[in-house]
C-alpha positions in Angstrom: 3.5 110.4 -93.7 3.7 110.9 -90.0 -0.1 110.9 -89.6 -0.3 107.7 -91.4 2.2 106.0 -89.2 0.3 107.3 -86.0 -3.1 106.0 -87.5 -1.6 102.6 -88.3 -0.1 102.3 -84.8 -3.4 103.3 -83.3 -5.3 100.9 -85.3 -3.0 98.1 -84.4 -3.3 98.8 -80.7 -7.0 98.8 -80.9 -7.0 95.5 -82.7 -4.8 94.0 -80.0 -6.8 95.4 -77.1 -10.1 94.0 -78.7 -8.5 90.6 -79.3 -7.3 90.5 -75.7 -10.7 91.6 -74.5 -12.4 88.9 -76.6 -10.1 86.2 -75.2 -10.9 87.1 -71.6 -14.6 87.0 -72.2 -14.2 83.6 -73.9 -12.5 82.1 -70.8 -14.5 80.0 -68.5 -15.1 81.6 -65.2 -13.5 79.8 -62.2 -15.8 77.4 -60.3 -17.0 78.9 -57.0 -16.4 75.6 -55.0 -13.0 74.2 -55.0 -12.8 70.5 -56.2 -11.0 69.2 -53.1 -13.8 70.1 -50.7 -15.9 67.0 -49.9 -19.5 67.1 -48.8 -19.6 66.9 -45.0 -22.4 67.1 -42.4 -22.9 70.4 -40.6 -23.6 70.8 -36.9 -24.9 73.7 -35.0 -23.0 75.5 -32.2 -24.9 75.3 -29.0 -23.7 78.8 -28.0 -24.1 80.9 -31.0 -26.1 78.8 -33.4 -23.6 79.0 -36.3 -23.3 75.9 -38.4 -19.8 74.4 -38.9 -18.5 71.1 -40.5 -18.6 68.3 -38.1 -14.8 67.8 -38.4 -14.1 71.2 -37.1 -16.6 71.1 -34.3 -15.8 70.7 -30.7 -17.9 68.1 -29.1 -18.4 67.9 -25.3 -20.8 65.5 -23.9 -24.0 65.9 -25.9 -23.1 69.5 -27.1 -21.4 70.9 -30.0 -19.5 74.2 -30.4 -17.7 76.1 -33.2 -14.8 77.0 -30.9 -13.3 76.3 -27.5 -14.0 79.9 -26.6 -17.9 79.2 -27.0 -17.5 75.9 -25.1 -16.1 77.7 -22.2 -18.7 80.4 -22.3 -21.5 77.9 -22.5 -20.0 76.1 -19.5 -19.9 79.3 -17.5 -23.2 80.8 -18.5 -26.3 80.1 -16.4 -29.0 78.1 -18.1 -30.1 81.0 -20.4 -28.6 79.3 -23.4 -30.1 75.8 -22.7 
């Protein structure tokens, strides 16, 4: 009697685990791009070359930078970056 009860509990747990696993596999994976991000032009930092969204770029004269730090470094450096 005890063996039968253990067997029934084990089978029930296996069925529950299998059903949970199937439900997880059937779910649609989340999209990689959030829906609230709009397409935006990218600009290149004149100091390091990384591309950043235009709304986040620092623009000084005809130059664009990814941060104030790079803008200051560019201004202090000799003509090696230009």
